[in-house]
C-alpha positions in Angstrom: 55.2 18.5 -84.2 56.7 17.9 -87.9 55.9 20.2 -90.5 54.0 17.5 -92.4 51.7 17.0 -89.2 50.5 20.6 -89.4 47.1 21.3 -90.5 45.8 24.5 -92.1 42.6 25.8 -90.3 39.9 27.7 -91.9 36.6 29.3 -90.9 33.7 27.7 -92.0 31.6 29.4 -94.6 28.3 29.2 -92.7 30.0 31.4 -90.1 32.0 34.0 -92.2 30.2 36.8 -91.1 30.2 36.0 -87.3 33.6 37.0 -85.7 33.0 34.9 -82.7 31.8 31.4 -84.2 33.6 28.6 -83.1 36.4 30.5 -81.3 37.9 30.2 -77.9 41.0 30.0 -75.7 42.5 27.8 -73.2 45.6 28.8 -71.2 47.2 25.5 -69.3 49.7 26.7 -66.4 51.5 24.0 -64.8 54.0 24.1 -62.0 55.3 21.6 -58.9 54.7 22.6 -55.3 58.0 21.2 -53.4 56.7 20.0 -50.3 53.2 18.8 -51.2 52.4 15.1 -51.2 51.2 15.4 -54.7 53.5 18.2 -56.1 52.0 18.3 -59.8 49.6 21.4 -60.0 47.8 22.8 -63.2 45.5 25.9 -63.6 43.2 25.8 -66.8 41.6 29.1 -68.2 39.3 28.7 -70.9 36.3 30.2 -72.4 34.7 30.9 -75.8 34.6 34.0 -77.8 31.7 36.3 -76.7 30.6 34.4 -73.8 31.7 36.7 -71.0 34.3 35.9 -68.2 36.5 32.7 -68.8 36.2 29.6 -66.5 38.9 28.1 -64.4 39.6 24.6 -63.4 42.2 23.1 -61.1 44.0 19.7 -61.6 46.5 17.7 -59.9 46.8 15.1 -62.5 47.6 14.6 -66.2 44.0 12.6 -66.5 42.2 15.5 -64.9 44.0 18.0 -67.4 43.2 15.8 -70.1 39.3 15.3 -69.2 39.1 19.0 -68.8 40.6 19.9 -72.3 38.4 17.1 -73.9 35.2 18.5 -72.3 35.8 21.9 -73.2 36.7 20.7 -76.9 33.4 19.1 -77.3 31.4 22.3 -77.1 33.0 22.8 -80.5 31.9 21.5 -83.7 34.4 19.6 -85.7 
C-alpha cells in the first residue's frame, strides 16, 4: 500500500467514552497441505471487543475467505 493510500482512523465522538465501541480483531492464517486435492487452507479467527470468545471459520478458497471477511465487516458501522 502506498503512503498516500493510507487513511487516518479516528473514533467517532458518539462513542468516545466507550472503549469497546466499533472495535474488533480478525486474524487470517493461510497454509498449504501438500498431499490434499485442494491444498489451500485458511483459518479465520475473529470477534468484537467485549463480546466474549472469538469465533472461528475455515476456508478452502479465496472466495470463502472474502465472504467471511465481508460478513464480519457488515457488523461494523462505516
